[in-house]
C-alpha positions as CSV (number, residue, x, y, z in Angstrom):
1,M,22.4,73.0,-40.0
2,K,25.2,73.0,-38.2
3,S,23.3,74.7,-34.7
4,N,20.2,72.0,-35.0
5,T,23.2,69.1,-34.8
6,S,25.2,71.1,-31.5
7,V,22.3,70.6,-29.6
8,L,21.2,67.6,-30.1
9,L,24.6,67.0,-29.5
10,S,24.0,68.2,-26.4
11,I,21.4,67.1,-25.5
12,A,23.1,63.7,-26.4
13,V,26.4,64.3,-23.7
14,A,24.8,65.9,-21.1
15,I,22.2,62.4,-21.0
16,L,24.7,60.1,-21.3
17,G,26.2,62.4,-18.6
18,Y,23.3,61.7,-16.1
19,I,23.5,58.1,-16.8
20,V,27.3,58.0,-16.0
21,I,27.6,59.7,-12.5
22,S,23.8,58.1,-11.6
23,L,25.8,55.1,-12.3
24,L,28.7,55.9,-9.9
25,E,28.8,54.7,-6.7
26,N,30.7,57.7,-5.3
27,P,29.4,60.7,-6.7
28,L,32.2,63.1,-8.1
29,D,32.4,67.0,-7.5
30,G,30.5,69.6,-9.3
31,A,33.2,71.0,-11.1
32,L,35.2,68.6,-11.7
33,L,32.1,66.7,-13.6
34,F,31.4,69.9,-14.8
35,A,35.1,70.3,-16.0
36,I,34.7,66.6,-17.3
37,G,31.5,66.8,-19.3
38,A,33.2,70.5,-21.4
39,L,36.6,68.7,-22.4
40,C,34.2,65.7,-23.2
41,S,31.4,68.4,-25.2
42,G,34.3,70.2,-27.3
43,L,36.2,66.6,-28.1
44,I,33.1,65.6,-29.5
45,I,32.0,68.5,-30.9
46,Q,36.2,68.3,-32.6
47,F,35.3,65.1,-34.1
48,M,32.5,65.8,-35.8
49,G,33.2,68.6,-37.5
50,S,36.6,66.7,-38.7
51,T,34.5,64.4,-40.8
52,K,33.0,66.8,-42.8
53,T,33.6,65.7,-46.7
54,K,35.8,68.8,-48.4
55,D,32.9,68.0,-51.2
56,T,30.7,69.6,-48.3
57,E,32.4,72.9,-47.8
58,H,32.0,74.6,-50.4
59,E,31.0,77.7,-48.4
60,D,34.3,77.2,-47.0
61,A,36.1,77.6,-50.3
62,E,38.2,74.3,-49.3
63,V,37.2,71.5,-52.1
64,D,38.9,68.2,-52.9
65,F,39.0,68.4,-56.9
66,D,39.7,71.0,-59.5
67,T,36.9,73.2,-61.1
68,I,36.7,74.6,-64.3
69,T,34.4,77.8,-64.8
70,L,32.4,77.7,-67.9
71,Y,31.9,81.4,-70.3
72,V,27.6,80.6,-71.7
73,G,27.9,82.5,-74.5
74,N,24.8,83.2,-76.9
75,L,22.7,83.2,-74.0
76,P,18.6,84.5,-74.8
77,Y,17.9,88.1,-72.1
78,R,15.1,86.2,-70.9
79,A,17.4,83.1,-68.8
80,N,17.7,83.3,-65.4
81,E,20.6,81.9,-62.6
82,I,18.1,79.1,-62.6
83,A,16.5,78.2,-65.5
84,I,20.5,78.2,-66.6
85,R,21.8,76.0,-62.9
86,T,18.9,73.6,-63.8
87,L,20.3,73.2,-67.8
88,F,24.1,72.5,-66.3
89,S,22.3,70.5,-63.1
90,E,22.0,68.0,-65.8
91,H,25.5,67.3,-67.0
92,G,27.0,67.7,-63.3
93,K,27.2,69.7,-59.7
94,V,26.5,73.1,-60.6
95,L,29.3,75.1,-57.8
96,S,27.7,78.5,-59.0
97,V,26.2,80.3,-61.9
98,R,26.7,84.0,-62.7
99,L,25.2,85.8,-65.4
100,M,26.5,88.9,-66.2
101,K,24.5,92.8,-67.2
102,D,24.7,95.9,-68.2
103,K,26.4,97.9,-65.6
104,H,24.5,101.0,-66.5
105,T,21.2,99.3,-67.5
106,G,21.4,96.5,-65.4
107,K,20.1,93.9,-68.3
108,R,21.4,90.6,-69.2
109,R,24.3,90.7,-71.8
110,G,23.4,87.4,-72.9
111,F,26.6,85.5,-72.0
112,G,27.7,84.3,-68.4
113,F,30.0,81.8,-66.3
114,V,29.0,78.4,-64.4
115,E,31.9,76.8,-62.2
116,M,31.8,73.0,-62.2
117,P,33.9,70.3,-61.3
118,E,36.4,69.6,-63.6
119,K,34.8,66.2,-64.9
120,D,31.8,67.8,-65.1
121,A,32.2,70.3,-67.1
122,L,33.9,68.6,-69.3
123,N,31.1,66.8,-70.1
124,A,28.8,69.9,-70.4
125,I,30.9,71.6,-72.7
126,N,30.6,68.2,-74.9
127,A,26.9,68.4,-74.2
128,L,26.0,71.5,-74.3
129,N,28.2,73.3,-76.7
130,E,25.9,74.6,-80.1
131,Q,23.0,73.3,-78.4
132,E,19.6,75.1,-78.4
133,F,18.2,76.4,-75.6
134,Q,15.2,78.7,-75.9
135,E,15.7,79.2,-78.8
136,R,19.1,79.9,-79.3
137,S,22.7,78.2,-80.0
138,L,25.0,78.3,-76.5
139,K,28.9,78.1,-76.9
140,V,30.1,76.5,-74.2
141,R,33.9,76.5,-73.4
142,E,36.5,77.0,-70.0
143,A,36.5,80.4,-69.5
144,N,39.6,82.9,-69.5
145,E,41.4,84.3,-66.9
146,R,39.9,87.3,-66.0
147,A,42.7,89.9,-67.6
148,P,43.7,92.2,-64.9
149,R,41.6,95.8,-65.4
150,A,43.6,98.7,-65.5
151,D,40.9,101.2,-63.4
152,A,40.5,104.8,-65.4
């Protein structure tokens, strides 16, 4: 997506530059035209990059709202990340879903974590705690901070 925008922007700047040059009565030196074009492109790209909303920059871990990680317990072992994301998406924006697996067997352990914006997370807790999902009564609450692990 980002590279498509850059390509289209470069083409637009090139066309605009061609129009401006063809309208000039005294053509400028090629090196000067190149420098002006590079400067204009850089400024436009910088401007376009700064207009991104912080909400869409989650991949850079820069969000403009507080997030809450929810503990989701008593999950059916057959539930997968997509099913949980879909369920929680009905109550707001889901930033991430992690279902825990046993490190030796690879089987799901019946609980996981869902990260959501604070307002949406509170809605999800109220709507989903003690609700039935795939024949199991879910336990949904704010997750506790992870305790430091002692390497043994």
